[in-house]
Steps between C-alpha positions, in 0.01 A plus 500: 500500500609857430398840621325744272837605348618149418740435785490145637335460841446122512696217339388143580695177480334412175645817349846403633481155341350635180744784434807403703494838680501483882270716709783716636624568148176647371314654797429872460652498152307583184365211298714628211772294669344192337539651155869600462584691187137594443485878525135505404389266777422775753270667251348161417439421868358845562259443214406156641441654845280769345294245311470282813383804700240572231378146427590313818767284334718493191688222322800512266792290372863614527849354497645465848848416640575253778788564746724265299446707185266259316221667308143367494164627387277587790129567526430764764158575651495828695211542747421821687475465885271729702439538877160503668465871427562446129847655502755345263773325700703337227496219242519122505711356219439139391776373271506179289761358259317466168801445274398148391131585500548797268734294280230237464242767425728652237557159342126439492444841342761426237346160427156657484636763262658232281178298502300809408743569213455142380122530517501837326712368213311167468329455160186355666252700703526446877224568753515459879171498690370395840259221598201719411638562151592864568797602285810618686762514224532485120814524287563710192408216262161466672441872463572482126301180448181609678528878455492585873755625752537402864311808619199396289501138616626507858224367722291387200396136467719299264200318353380831353777455241353167382219463251194353673272487196696479170197568276138605520386151402668330797362475852722692746706284734469628854841358589725485192797447729497476877824612659423317823509170307872545423694264728860516380557570130260475207493608137189626323420637156265793560374805314650829619320833482694809390439849637348602164245215522665266250556134588805284435600137573745443783681219674512560876703322766381550858723432802376500861743626765467480877701759696490672837281768351241243391408339169617660178462402135723572204363487146734474200311596184608439140318661207413232242361740237805478276523123548134452411539728198800295388299179535220650295744611230659154493159338472411730213828425326446127550151524354629704207783254447254210507274676250801576284602135509150393400476749215849404385398134497182586313700701248748219451213252458327726249822541301561126503144424392520758222827355373404133524143522373553740210619232257238226559215752516616672180525165324159398637348824364658444159376139477147602597499780242620258233237250601233768467613574144490132405154463648376782278643324192437143607545230229608142490874578484507744788344265763835329571673839523234618745550195721874571511444866595265407790747237618782760506277753676417242766872428548573870557217526752639198689844661488365823654333297777828317568679833535238618749532180705878537501479857631238399758719216628799734518313757710303256719753229587837571344786475751461586868787545746368320809661444838384373838342801673322574830140581405452707816798721422382553141150594613629740767737672258215534250272655762775747592487638143125568509463597867539878432221482239284306747564760771402787272180317404437419872504127428584264787736222392469157666777247433474130587776257409451140615810346663500217243435723194852473358761479374407527132671519160474855369664802348449747788494811279229358276287375791532842663372646173198267510415570865561873459276517192216311669529711815494828306190385315338412833589841649348676197183290534449611862554877467128583529409228751421554868695191609848468349682181594763331285584143608794297369501135605770249403436135588592143407250323274675163480848349477552656158322835516491829692212742447495879542159669545453878470156608623349848506177661617444686174207503259585163345525399132204467268422139396504585128864609511634251755572228242699741280672687780847357433487553126718774356341847462199409715455746787233638735686831554429812300872569456621138513715344227365148544844339513563480877304181574616350173861548610414349841361189330810479277731511803298253710470250215875532436544389864291189439198637687163643411309818586126560532240724661202402710229706672541596864232585760586870458720560199730272300756231567794440264690173544812357345714195571872424505700179512633403841858393567392143576309323228523470123765761438769372732336193647392431855794267557775650714753311284369648173799605288316815391422612856638844590646564154437813293230478232609657172199437280149364528303397194163326524527234769878469481787696652868550434715522813858614547788303649 
C-alpha cells in the first residue's frame, strides 16, 4: 500500500517473495523504485492514482524489475482506500506476473489473425453462426457470392439465405434445412438466394463445433453456377455431336445408295422403255426379244435388292467391338450424361440394378448411346406431365440374357405407330429426324440382342437385351477356352475372339 503520493507504507511477505525486495529496502520509498530506468513511471502512477480516485480502481500492464534485475510484465490493480469519513488515505496495489499469460494471449491473437487471413482469402464462402442460426461472421468470398456484408447479415438467420420455395409451382418446405439436425459434418446441395433476389446452385458443407462459448456452426459454401453451366454446355455439345454423327451417317448412306443403285436402276429404266416400244410394235419376231428384255430387267431389280440387303447388313450387324462389361457401371455412366437434362425438366430418376444383372458382352460407348437416347426420349415425353419419374431397371432374364427396361410416366405411344417405331425416319416428335430409335435397334442387334416397346401403366416401357458373360458367347463352363478373352467381331450367332 502507498500513501496518496505513491510512497510505500505497507509491504507484505508476498511482495518480498514476488519482487525480491525486502520490506526495509522499500518502506517509505516511491513505487518508482520498482521501475528503474523508467522516467515516465511517476507520471504513469500519478495518472493511475487519479483514475483510481475517480473510478474506485484502475488496472494497467507495465514492465517491472525484480531486485536481481530480471524484467517481467506485471498487471497492477490500483484501488483507492478511504476512511470512515470518506477521506482518501492511500492506495492498495495488487501486482501479478502476467508475462506468460500475455505471451499466450498474443500467440492466440496472432493465430486468430492468421486464421482470419486464411478465411478471408479462401475461394469458398464461409459463414459462422450460433445454435439458433444467427450469423456471427462471413468472409469476403461470402460477401461477394451473396451480395451482403457482415453489417447486413450479423444477427440474421442463416436459413434466410436459402431458397425455401424454388418456384411458384412447388409447395414451400417449412424446413428446407434444419441446423439443429447437424451432428458433426454434413454436405448438402442447396439453392442459395442472392441479395438481388436471384437464385444459384450451391454445395454447402456444415460443421458443428462445441466450445466453451456454446455450440457454433461453420458453413463452407461453393457456388456451382459455373459448374452447372459447363455441364449444360457439355450436354449440348454431346447432343450436337450425336446429331452430327447421325447426319453424317445418313449422308454417307445416301451417297452410297446413290452410287450403288444408279447403274441397276438406269439399266432397269432402259429395259422397261425398250419393252414398251416393242409392245407397241408387237409381232411374231419381237416376242423373243421382249422376253429377253423382261428377264434382264428382272435381273437388275434383283441386283438392286441385293445391294440394299448388303447395306442393311453392314449397318445392322457388321462388326462390333465387344468386351466383358459391368452392366451397372454402364447404366450409371449413361444416367450421368442425361441427369442434367432430367434435373432441368424436374424428372426424378430411379435406378435399379439387380446384383446378378451382369457382367455382359458390350461396347460401352454404344450401349451408353442407346440408354442415353431412350432416356432423352422419355424425358421429352414427360415435360407436360404432373408426375415425372424415369425408371431404369437392369436384371437377369436367364443364363444367357440380361434385360434393361426404361420406363417413363409420359403420354405413351399410339398403337398405330408402335409397330413402326424402330423404322428409319419414323418419329412422333415435331422436330425429330426419325433415326434415333433406328440407330438404337442397329446397335442392340449388333450386340446379339433385341429391342422393343411395350405399354406401361402410365407411359411407355422400352426394353432391350444383351448377352451375358456366361452362356452361348463364352460358355458357362469355367474351363471354356474363350472365357475372359477379348471379342473382336460378332456376326450372326458366331463370334471371333482374340488370343
